[in-house]
C-alpha positions as CSV (number, residue, x, y, z in Angstrom):
1,M,0.0,0.1,0.3
2,R,1.4,3.2,-0.8
3,I,0.9,6.7,1.4
4,R,-0.4,9.5,0.0
5,A,2.1,12.4,0.4
6,K,-1.9,14.2,1.3
7,H,-2.0,12.0,4.8
8,V,1.1,12.2,5.4
9,L,1.0,15.5,4.9
10,I,-2.3,15.3,8.0
11,F,-0.3,13.3,10.1
12,L,2.7,15.3,10.9
13,I,0.2,17.9,11.5
14,A,-1.3,16.2,13.5
15,I,1.5,14.4,15.2
16,S,3.3,17.8,15.7
17,F,0.6,19.9,17.5
18,L,0.1,16.3,19.7
19,A,3.4,17.5,20.9
20,A,3.1,20.3,21.4
21,Y,-0.1,19.8,23.4
22,F,1.2,17.5,26.0
23,F,4.8,18.2,26.1
24,P,5.6,19.6,29.8
25,I,6.7,22.6,30.3
26,V,10.2,22.9,30.8
27,E,11.3,24.9,34.4
28,G,14.7,26.4,34.5
29,D,16.5,29.1,33.3
30,V,14.4,30.2,29.4
31,I,16.8,29.7,26.9
32,D,17.3,32.7,24.9
33,G,15.9,34.1,21.4
34,E,17.9,35.6,19.4
35,S,19.8,31.7,20.3
36,I,16.1,30.6,17.7
37,A,15.9,32.9,15.8
38,F,20.2,32.1,14.7
39,V,19.4,28.5,14.5
40,G,15.8,28.9,12.4
41,I,17.2,31.4,10.8
42,L,20.0,28.9,9.6
43,F,17.5,25.8,9.3
44,G,15.7,27.9,6.2
45,I,18.8,28.7,4.6
46,I,20.2,25.8,3.8
47,V,16.9,23.7,4.1
48,G,16.1,26.0,1.7
49,F,19.6,26.2,-0.7
50,F,19.2,21.8,-0.7
51,I,15.2,22.0,-1.8
52,A,16.7,24.8,-4.5
53,D,18.8,22.3,-5.3
54,L,17.2,19.5,-5.7
55,Y,13.9,21.4,-7.8
56,S,16.3,22.3,-10.3
57,R,17.3,17.9,-10.4
58,Y,13.8,17.0,-10.8
59,Q,13.6,19.7,-13.6
60,G,16.4,18.4,-15.7
61,I,15.3,15.1,-14.3
62,R,11.8,15.9,-15.8
63,D,12.7,17.3,-19.0
64,N,15.4,14.4,-19.8
65,A,13.0,11.7,-18.8
66,A,9.8,13.5,-21.2
67,L,13.2,13.8,-24.3
68,D,14.0,10.2,-23.3
69,A,10.3,9.0,-23.7
70,S,8.9,11.1,-26.9
71,S,12.8,10.0,-28.9
72,L,11.7,6.1,-28.0
73,S,7.7,7.3,-29.2
74,T,9.6,9.0,-32.5
75,Y,12.2,6.5,-33.5
76,Y,10.0,3.9,-33.4
77,S,7.3,6.5,-35.8
78,F,10.7,6.4,-38.2
79,A,11.3,2.7,-38.0
80,K,6.8,2.3,-39.4
81,I,8.0,3.6,-42.6
82,L,11.3,1.8,-42.6
83,G,8.8,-0.8,-42.3
84,Q,7.1,-0.8,-44.8
85,N,9.8,-1.8,-46.6
86,K,9.4,-5.9,-47.0
87,K,13.2,-6.3,-46.5
88,N,12.3,-4.2,-43.1
89,K,8.9,-6.2,-41.5
90,R,11.2,-9.1,-39.6
91,W,13.4,-5.5,-38.3
92,L,9.9,-3.8,-36.7
93,E,9.1,-6.7,-35.4
94,K,12.3,-6.8,-33.3
95,Q,11.7,-3.0,-32.9
96,K,8.8,-3.1,-30.1
97,E,10.1,-6.3,-28.3
98,L,13.2,-4.1,-27.6
99,I,11.8,-0.7,-26.9
100,N,9.8,-2.5,-24.7
101,K,12.7,-4.4,-23.0
102,Y,14.5,-1.1,-22.7
103,I,10.9,0.5,-20.7
104,H,10.6,-2.9,-18.9
105,R,13.8,-2.8,-17.4
106,F,14.3,1.1,-16.4
107,M,10.8,1.3,-14.6
108,P,11.2,-0.9,-12.0
109,L,14.8,0.4,-11.9
110,P,15.2,3.4,-9.1
111,W,17.3,7.0,-10.3
112,P,21.0,6.1,-8.9
113,R,20.2,3.1,-10.9
114,Y,19.2,4.0,-14.8
115,S,22.9,3.9,-15.9
116,E,21.8,-0.3,-16.1
117,T,19.7,-0.2,-19.0
118,E,22.6,0.7,-20.9
119,P,22.4,-3.3,-22.4
120,E,18.9,-2.7,-23.6
121,F,19.5,0.9,-24.9
122,S,22.7,-0.7,-26.6
123,A,20.2,-3.3,-28.3
124,I,18.5,-1.1,-30.1
125,V,20.6,1.1,-31.1
126,N,23.0,-2.3,-32.5
127,S,20.1,-3.1,-34.9
128,L,19.9,-0.5,-37.2
129,G,22.8,-1.8,-39.1
130,E,20.0,-4.4,-39.8
131,I,17.7,-2.0,-41.7
132,R,17.6,-2.2,-45.7
133,Y,17.1,1.4,-47.7
134,D,16.3,0.6,-51.5
135,T,14.8,4.6,-52.3
136,D,15.8,8.4,-51.4
137,K,13.0,8.4,-49.1
138,E,14.3,5.9,-46.9
139,N,17.4,6.8,-47.4
140,E,16.1,10.0,-45.6
141,T,14.4,8.6,-42.4
142,Y,16.8,6.3,-41.8
143,S,18.9,9.6,-41.3
144,N,16.5,10.9,-39.2
145,M,16.4,8.2,-36.9
146,L,20.0,8.2,-36.2
147,A,19.8,12.1,-35.3
148,V,16.8,10.4,-32.9
149,V,19.2,8.0,-31.4
150,S,21.5,10.9,-31.4
151,G,19.6,13.4,-28.8
152,H,18.2,9.6,-27.1
153,S,22.0,9.6,-26.2
154,D,22.2,13.1,-25.3
155,A,19.6,12.3,-22.5
156,R,20.1,9.7,-21.3
157,E,23.7,11.0,-20.2
158,K,22.3,13.9,-18.2
159,L,19.8,11.6,-16.9
160,V,22.2,9.5,-15.6
161,M,23.5,12.4,-13.9
162,Y,21.3,14.3,-12.2
163,G,20.0,10.1,-10.6
164,K,22.8,10.1,-9.0
165,D,22.7,13.6,-7.3
166,K,21.9,12.4,-4.5
167,L,22.4,14.8,-0.4
168,T,25.3,13.2,1.2
169,W,24.7,11.7,4.9
170,G,27.0,14.6,6.0
171,E,24.1,17.0,3.9
172,W,21.7,15.0,5.8
173,L,23.3,15.0,8.9
174,V,22.8,18.9,8.9
175,V,20.1,19.6,8.3
176,L,18.5,16.4,11.0
177,F,21.2,18.3,14.0
178,L,19.4,22.0,12.5
179,A,15.5,20.4,12.8
180,L,16.5,18.8,16.3
181,L,18.0,21.8,18.0
182,L,15.0,24.2,17.0
183,V,12.2,22.2,17.7
184,G,14.4,20.9,20.6
185,S,14.3,25.0,21.5
186,L,10.2,25.1,20.7
187,F,9.8,22.6,23.6
188,Y,11.9,24.4,25.7
189,V,11.0,27.4,25.0
190,K,7.2,26.8,25.6
191,V,4.3,28.1,27.9
192,D,1.5,26.6,30.1
193,S,-1.2,29.1,26.9
194,L,-3.5,28.0,23.9
195,V,-1.9,30.7,22.1
196,S,1.9,28.9,22.4
197,V,0.0,26.1,21.8
198,I,-0.3,26.7,18.8
199,F,2.7,28.7,17.9
200,T,4.7,25.9,19.0
201,G,2.8,23.3,17.1
202,A,2.8,25.2,13.9
203,L,6.5,25.9,13.4
204,I,7.1,22.1,14.1
205,S,4.6,20.8,11.7
206,A,6.6,23.4,9.1
207,I,9.7,21.3,10.1
208,L,8.8,18.4,9.4
209,I,6.6,19.2,6.2
210,L,10.2,21.1,5.1
211,L,12.0,17.6,6.0
212,F,9.2,15.7,4.1
213,V,9.8,17.9,0.6
214,L,13.3,17.4,1.2
215,K,13.3,13.5,1.1
216,D,11.0,13.3,-1.2
217,L,12.4,15.4,-4.0
218,N,15.7,13.6,-2.6
219,N,14.8,10.1,-3.8
220,L,12.6,11.8,-6.4
221,N,8.9,10.7,-5.0
222,F,8.6,13.8,-5.9
223,G,5.7,14.1,-9.2
224,E,7.0,10.5,-10.2
225,S,4.1,9.5,-12.2
226,S,4.3,12.0,-14.2
227,V,7.9,12.0,-15.0
228,S,8.6,8.4,-14.5
229,V,5.8,6.4,-15.3
230,E,3.0,8.6,-17.4
231,P,5.6,9.5,-20.1
232,Y,7.0,5.3,-20.9
233,E,3.0,4.8,-20.4
234,R,2.0,5.9,-23.3
235,V,4.9,5.0,-25.7
236,L,4.1,0.9,-24.6
237,D,0.6,1.5,-26.0
238,A,2.4,3.6,-29.6
239,I,4.3,0.4,-29.8
240,G,0.6,-2.3,-29.2
241,K,2.4,-3.8,-25.7
242,P,0.0,-4.0,-22.6
243,R,1.3,-0.8,-20.0
244,Y,3.4,-1.9,-17.1
245,Y,2.9,-2.1,-13.5
246,R,5.0,-2.6,-10.4
247,K,4.0,-3.9,-7.4
248,K,2.7,-2.4,-4.8
249,G,5.7,-2.2,-1.9
250,S,5.5,-1.8,2.2
251,V,4.2,1.1,3.5
252,W,7.7,1.3,5.3
253,K,9.0,1.5,1.5
254,A,6.5,4.3,0.4
255,F,7.3,6.1,2.9
256,F,10.9,5.9,2.8
257,G,12.1,5.4,-0.7
258,R,10.3,5.1,-4.4
259,R,10.7,2.1,-6.3
260,K,13.0,-0.5,-5.4
261,K,13.4,-3.2,-7.8
């Protein structure tokens, strides 16, 4: 079962306000407000920088995944033209299987392992040597196919690069340390009033939501269907193959990680 993002956010907000309500008042010296403000500003700057960087990576993957999928569709359109030649009938049927294998190889993989689709992509490229063309139209179509494959290869290289660009454990350590420090400070300065409970719960909710967004962007769960599922399903429709349906993972995998092989 896969947890929807809105359910996770509701859960985080509920936990934040319950913790703010039930956490006991801490007696003793009050932490200086300027210290809390400094930690909050530092946390916001660092998390904001990481989110901007990861969102830029997401945009790069989205654009190149669209190019990857469209290249496959365009490639098959040219293949159908060449398949009108009787010499290429069997070759055209082979292209359907090669494209289908490429997509089925890619779909279960997490983005950092996208490079493992290289054998399937190489099989498509190598099959170009089996084409037979007799007319100028077929020759021109073959030239256009080579250009499409070249663009496809460029998109793949960028996807491999983007897929491996994730936050390091050191960066996560800094973010989590600041988040814990900030949350702890908020609990420490909380007083016994409704306004304080609401204020504390709202700030803790904001911190947890930012961490959730950061985790989703880092694992590329953000907009996953529109980036890595739907475009390739349309390619399968174009070549007349059934759509690929992934097995449902556990709740733990759904929340903490992207699809696994």
